TORKE-74277 format. One record per residue (C-alpha): residue number from 1; z, y, x. Coordinates in steps of 0.001 Angstrom, whole numbers, plus 500000, padded with zeros to 6 digits. Each point is the difference from the previous one (the first is absolute). Example, Ala and Ser with C-alpha at 12.3 -4.5 7.8 and 13.67 -1.06 7.14 Angstrom:
<nodes>
   seq       c3       c2       c1
     1   507800   495500   512300
     2   499340   503440   501370
</nodes>
This chain:
<nodes>
   seq       c3       c2       c1
     1   896118   272939   817106
     2   501502   498598   496800
     3   499615   496443   498754
     4   497013   499382   497705
     5   500459   499702   496237
     6   498713   496732   498595
     7   497645   500293   497033
     8   500826   497652   497133
     9   497401   498391   497729
    10   499616   501423   496499
    11   499844   497720   496951
    12   499282   500412   496291
    13   501855   498520   497040
    14   500019   500321   496216
    15   502967   501300   497966
    16   500984   497626   497163
    17   500921   502794   497565
    18   496685   501852   500088
    19   497437   497952   501910
    20   499574   502923   502407
    21   499429   499307   503686
    22   502424   501181   502660
    23   499741   500237   503780
    24   502795   498996   502334
    25   500834   499165   503581
    26   502163   497207   501366
    27   503633   500835   500497
    28   501395   500105   503512
    29   503292   499236   501751
    30   501297   503316   498658
    31   499545   498852   496391
    32   501318   496496   500744
    33   503255   501562   501202
    34   500295   501986   496761
    35   499579   496822   497940
    36   502433   498016   502151
    37   502787   502559   499644
    38   499531   500079   496215
    39   499919   496206   499763
    40   503242   499701   501947
    41   501671   502474   497633
    42   499330   497596   497089
    43   499930   502973   497634
    44   497199   500403   497476
    45   499986   503793   500288
    46   499617   499854   503788
    47   497220   497416   499697
    48   498048   502121   497521
    49   500329   503072   502206
    50   498862   498004   503036
    51   496968   498655   498139
    52   499214   503515   498835
    53   500181   501380   503536
    54   497880   497207   501503
    55   497344   500154   497293
    56   499943   503794   500251
    57   499445   499732   503766
    58   497159   497497   499658
    59   498104   501221   496930
    60   497189   502287   501077
    61   498418   501398   496851
    62   502606   500486   497268
    63   503506   501245   499310
    64   502831   497495   499781
    65   501353   501756   496890
    66   496863   498934   498104
    67   500867   496306   500294
    68   501665   497941   497298
    69   502839   497830   501284
    70   497957   496801   499775
    71   497178   501752   501884
    72   502487   500776   502772
    73   501067   496348   500165
    74   496356   498883   500072
    75   499048   502452   502765
    76   503094   498963   501961
    77   498954   496329   499867
    78   496445   500951   500932
    79   501281   501924   503017
    80   502163   497061   501016
    81   497092   497535   499878
    82   497824   502214   502211
    83   502752   501175   502353
    84   502050   496857   500635
    85   498768   496802   498390
    86   498807   498924   496583
    87   502655   497268   499849
    88   503772   500310   499826
    89   502596   497246   500248
    90   503378   500142   498323
    91   502818   497782   498757
    92   501216   499533   496427
    93   502879   497960   498581
    94   499199   497369   497389
    95   502236   500744   496976
    96   500661   496295   499272
    97   500437   498392   503422
    98   501015   503180   501878
    99   497786   498913   502904
   100   498099   502550   502065
   101   496255   499919   499356
   102   497472   501472   502436
   103   497106   501704   498216
   104   496843   501719   501184
   105   498251   502797   498134
   106   496451   501207   500561
   107   500307   503652   498964
   108   496250   500252   499462
   109   500356   497550   497105
   110   502528   502175   498179
   111   498347   501528   496948
   112   500908   502588   497403
   113   501254   498355   496823
   114   498671   501864   496946
   115   501022   499368   496393
   116   497283   499891   497371
   117   500312   502846   497512
   118   501955   502256   502358
   119   499305   503655   499209
   120   501136   503432   501133
   121   499219   501478   496569
   122   502404   499944   497050
   123   499029   501246   496567
   124   502893   502035   498620
   125   498337   500805   496675
   126   496584   500988   498675
   127   500193   503313   501868
   128   501433   499232   503452
   129   499540   497497   502807
   130   502571   499643   502778
   131   498658   499278   503491
   132   502211   498329   502594
   133   499704   499800   503777
   134   501260   497370   502393
   135   503366   500613   501703
   136   499680   501948   503232
   137   501573   499081   503308
   138   502494   502865   499739
   139   501043   498807   496536
   140   500841   496578   501414
   141   502045   501567   502787
   142   502030   501957   497441
   143   500494   496870   497889
   144   501413   498076   502977
   145   502516   502815   500498
   146   501258   499733   496421
   147   502677   497639   498709
   148   498156   496999   498546
   149   502583   499876   497187
   150   499297   503594   499020
   151   498348   499990   496548
   152   497989   503053   501037
   153   498028   498001   502598
   154   497532   498641   497443
   155   499680   503438   498431
   156   499261   501584   503386
   157   497338   497374   500702
   158   498294   500710   496675
   159   500085   503777   500465
   160   498665   499775   503556
   161   496878   498265   498697
   162   499091   502465   497267
   163   496642   501526   500887
   164   498649   501939   497029
   165   499692   500061   496237
   166   496675   500872   498417
   167   498636   500919   496607
   168   496399   500534   499048
   169   500250   503642   501053
   170   502763   500301   502617
   171   501536   498239   502984
   172   503646   500443   501012
   173   501000   498980   503539
   174   503645   499053   500341
   175   500185   501484   503512
   176   499697   503420   498360
   177   503177   499588   497925
   178   503731   500101   500706
   179   502323   497000   499972
   180   501548   501257   496766
   181   496616   500315   498304
   182   499053   496487   501092
   183   503384   498697   498862
   184   499459   501555   496568
   185   496555   498394   499842
   186   501363   496550   500898
   187   502769   500284   497418
   188   497349   500608   497359
   189   498119   496751   500638
   190   500424   497027   497701
   191   501054   496522   501134
   192   496442   498646   499884
   193   498819   502537   502590
   194   503006   499304   502242
   195   499254   496269   499748
   196   496390   500683   500994
   197   501181   501958   503060
   198   502266   497097   500960
   199   497075   497593   499598
   200   498002   502208   502375
   201   502611   499366   502705
   202   500309   496291   499246
   203   496238   499454   500307
   204   499336   502294   502967
   205   497860   498512   502801
   206   502091   498427   502728
   207   499532   498044   503189
   208   500839   496368   499355
   209   499390   496735   501813
   210   501211   496425   499580
   211   500680   497543   502825
   212   500414   496284   499355
   213   502390   497757   501909
   214   501785   496649   499658
   215   503750   499706   500563
   216   501745   497020   501628
   217   500368   498287   496623
   218   496227   500035   499640
   219   499992   502573   497217
   220   497046   502380   499865
   221   501206   503602   499930
   222   498457   503453   499715
   223   501302   503021   501874
   224   498891   503259   498402
   225   499497   503026   502237
   226   500093   503240   498053
   227   501185   503550   500541
   228   500911   502157   502954
   229   502867   497985   501486
   230   498045   496733   500278
   231   496875   501672   501377
   232   501802   502243   502471
   233   499168   498917   503551
</nodes>
């Protein structure tokens, strides 16, 4: 007779990007091993792939490909708080005194930082509106594999977030067009539209949290936690 399988509790959360609920289970030793190996690699690409695999294993009612990158980070933190502990301890170096500072983070207090006026819609002219989508997980993986000095990185990021362009009568989905056709479209945009696309990225929702501490000189300091590398556990 085989060993029994242990049923895990099921929880519900809310996705920051859409407000939709999602169901998930706690992660197990199997998932902890995946995260540990990625953490030890100290490579962003490996960490993203590990998060993707763990979240994919634990999400019960939706496809991982549907998640924006900041949704993935949020779900990952949510899983961590339910599976391990809602607090994490880590050490930072004070930039002035170079002393090691012990900090504690309650992951349940981490919130999505949203910029007022952020929009996924860009008016090109009186006839067309461009609709953008948030970067996918796979897009981020590809970006980490590119040379950060490559001038095409920013262009790739912009193209990967093109969703559709709509007029009063028609809708054109970029997924239905070739790279060359999309490239021709991008080359036809004016600088104001490109600036608006860049603003979309700059104001995208992101996980952000501030921790206060005092160094040995008595100076009050703020340590900002933001982005994948600082939230990866």
